[in-house]
N, C-alpha and C positions, 0 to 999 in steps of 0.2 A: 504494500500500500504506500502511496506517495506521502511523504511528510508534508505537512502544511503548517507554516508559521504565519500567524496573523498578528499584525501590529496596528496600533490605533484602536485598541480594545479597551473600553472605558470603565472607569471606576468612579463612583461618588458615594462615599461612606456617610450614612446619615449622622453618625455620631460626630463627624468632622464638619459636615456642611451646616449643622445646626448652630455651630459657633459663629457663623457669619451672619450678621443681622440681615433680616429680610430687606430692609431699606437699602443696604449696600448692594445686595444682589439685584434689586429692582433698578436702582440708579445706574448700575453698571450695564444693565441690559441683558443679564443672564436669564431673567424670568420676566413675564409681563407684570403690569402694575398690581394685579391681583395676588401676586406672590405664589402662584400655583406651580409646583415643580414638575408636573406631568403625571401621566397615568401611574397608578400604584404598582402594577406589574413591572413597568420600566424601572421605577425607583428601586424595587426589590432586586431586579437583575443587576443594576448598577452597584448595589451594596453587597452583593453576594460574591465572596471570594472563596467559597467552600464548594461542596458537592454540586450545588445548583449550577454554578458556572462550568465546572468540569463536565457535568452530565450533558450540558448543552453543547460543549465542544465534542464530546464523544458521539453524540447523535449525528453530527455532520462531518466527522472525520478530521477535526482540527487538532493537530498535534500539540502546538504551543501557542499560547497567547502572550503578547507583550502588553502589560497593563500600563495605562496612562490615566492620570486624574483629569477629569473634566471639570471645568469651572462651575461656579466660583470657588476659588481656592486661595492659596497663599498670595497670589498676585493682587488680591483685594485687600490685603492687610499689610500694614507698615511696621517697621522696626522689629523689636524682639517678638512681637506677637506673630508677625508673618514668618520669622525665622523658626520659631518653635513649632508653629503650625505645620510648616513644610517638613521639618525633621520628624515630627510624630507621624505624619501621613506616610512618609517614606519607611519608617520603621514598621508600620502596619502592612505596607506592601511587601516588605522584606519577609515578614512573618508568614504571609500567604505563600510567597515563593518558596520559603523553607519547607512549608507543609507539602508543596507540590512541585518539587524542583525540576521535574521532567515535563511539566505541563504549563508552568507559568514563569515568565520573566517580567522585568519592569523597567520603565523609564522613570527617572527621578522627577519629583515635583519640587519646584524651586521658588524661593521667596524673591520674586523678581524686583520688588521695590528696593531691595537691599542687594545690589549686584555683587559686591565683594563676598557677602555671606552666601549668596546663591552659588558663586563659583566654588566656594569651600564645600557647600552641601553637595554639589555635583561630584566633586572629587571624593567625598566620603561615600556617596552612594555607589560610585563606580569601583573604588578600590576596596571598600570595606563590605559593601552589601552585594557586590556583583551585578549591579544594574547595568543595562546596556546603553544608556545615554540619558537624555532628559526630554521631557515634553513641555512645551511652553504654549500657554493659551492666549494667543493674539497679542495685542499691544498691552503695554503697561503704562498707566497714567496717560494714555493717548500717544505714547511714543513707540516707534518701531525699533527693531534691534539694531538698525544702523546708527542710532543715537550713541554717542561715545560713552554715555552712562553705562551701557551694557558691554563695553569692550572686555571687562574682566571675565565675563561669562563665556564670550566667544573664544577668547584666547585660551581659557582653561579647557573648554571642550576640544579645541584643536590639539592642545598638548596631550590630552587624555585619549585622543583618537577615537572619540565617541560621538555619535551623531546627535543633533538637536532636531527633535520633531516639532515643527511649528504648526500647531492646531489653531483653527480660527477662534476668535473671541468676538464679543459684541463690539460694534463700532462705537466711538464716543457719542455722547448724547447729541452734540451739535450735528453730527453726520446722520444719526438716526432720525432726528427731527427733519432735517433738510431733504434727505434722500428717500426716506421710507415712511415718514409720517403723513398724516392727512388722509389716509385711506378710510373707507366707511366703518371699519371696525379695527380695534387695536390689535387683535390677534393676527390679522393680515399684515399689518405693519411690522409686528414683532417677527413673524416668520420670514417676511421678505428681507429683513435686516440680518437674519442669520442663515439658517440652512436653505432657505428659499432662493437666496442669491448673495446677500451681503457678505457672508463668510468667505465665499469663493473669490470674490473680487478683492476682498481685503488681503487674502494671502497672496494673490497675484501681485498686488501693490507691494506687499511686504518683501517678497523675493526681488522684485524689480528695484526697490530702494536699496536693498543690500548689494545689488550689482552696481547700480548707477552711482552710489555713494563711494564706491571703491572698497567697501567693507570686506567683500569676498576676496578681492585682490590682496588686501592686507592680511587676510587669514586664508591662504590658499589651501590649507589642509582641512579646513572646516567642512564638515559633511552635514547636509540638511535633508530632512524628510518632510514632504508635504503630502496631504491626502487628497481624497476626492478626485481621483484620476488627474491630478496635476493642477487643480484649482484654476482652470481656464488657460493655463500657460501653453498647453500643447498647440492650441490654435493661434497663439499670439507670437510665437518665437520669430517667425519670419517677419511679421509686421514690426516688432520692436527692433530687430536688426536693421530693417530698412529705415526706421525712424532715427535710431541713435548711431548708426554707422559702426566704425571700428572702435570708437572710443578713444583714439589716440589724442584727439584734441583736448580731452578732459583728463588725460593721464591714465585711463583704464588700460589694462594690458591685454584684454580679450574682448571680443564682441559679447553682447548680452547673452546670446544663445550658447556661445562657447563656455562662458562662465557658468551658466545654469547647468549645462550638460556635464560639466566637470564636477560640480559640487552639490547637485540636487538629485535626490531620488524621489519618486512619486509612488503613491499607493492607490489601490483600487477601492478604498473605503467608501462604502455606501453608493458607489456608482457602478451598478451591475448592468451596464449598457454596452452592447458590442460596438456601436458606432463611436462612442466616446473612447472605448478601449483602443480601437484601431487608430484614432487620432493620436492618442498617447503613445502607442507603439511606434507609429511613424515618426513622431517628434523626438521621443526619448530612447527608443530601442528597448528590447526585452531585458537587457542587463541593468536597466534603471527602474524597473517596475517591481514593486513589492506587493504581495497579497495582503489585503486587509478586509475585514468585515465591517468595522464600525459598530461592533457589538456594544450594547444591546439595541442600538437605534436601528440596526439592520440585523437580520438573523444569520446565524452561522450556515444554516441550510441553503439560504439564497446565495450566500457568498461562495460556498464550495461548489454549488451547482453551476454558478457563473464561471468559476475557475476551470471546471472540467469541460465547459462548453467552448472555451476560447479557441478561435481559429489560428492556433500556433502549433509549432512542432512539439513533439514530446520533450525535447531538450529545453525549449523555451518555457514550456509549462512548468518543468521542474525548477527552472531559474526563478520564475515568478512565485511559485508555491513556497519555496524555501531556500534555494541556492543563493539568491541575492541577499536575502536577510541573514543567512548563515555567515556570509562574508562580511557584510556591512556591520552587523551587530556582534561579530566574533563569537558566534554560538558554536561551541565545540561539540564533539560527540557526546560529552556529558553536558546536556543542555543546561544553560545558565551556570556553568562552572564559574567559581570565584576567580576574579582576575588576580 
């Protein structure tokens, strides 16, 4: 049976989330103004790090999940509060991995408002807990990772040779109001600002800013992962190259597409559409595509059925299913072996 490694598989532990005031989550755009977190079965799945999660993997043939914390999380908290929140969350993830070392791995959750502490927490998680990298939920205080404030995190990730998974987060209030507000009902505005469209455009902007600012040239060994079949970028690469040229006039060392194809990997998370996959395959190639379900927002069964239906060679299917993730995340034959 083919090994299947799924990354961008989400966790939201109720005992942690309840520490974040509802007003903070609402203002940040993680939940609509009513403060409703979603259907109870979804919340239960997000919080289950035991047999329920493993059983759902078994039913669909998923070998290994790489866990990542979905917001709101430590990025919503400042100072020591955010630092201790992230550390405790990571310790809880590590305990789950310890219980199921051949089935679970993890990305670190970072206190992004405190970049120096976030870099140290990343190193602790990779070196002491055996985590495979870190997952970052969108912007922090409205700032993208090209802001020099976050340089310690990027340089530490590069030094540790571990990837950063950049997951979408809610856009700032001003953007939500201007771009997505004013629809007949609030839930439509809320969904349009996140999974309905806004999340994907935000990550495309995030990656393009990292290129155009020279951040990726300054950190040429930094490895990034983005989900949702490339967050619109597969259809944009030729366009942005035509727009921005070689970059020589701005001091950039590579074209936009060269930089992205050198340093960015994409996942299939939640985009089980063959036409979208073919665009991603054409733009990025099979060696840059990683399998992901986006569990529990999508089902493992739908994800693996899509994987098995892809119009690719057996060798490329193996690369997408596990080979690329094995190499990028340094997953050894003893899955999630300590570094």
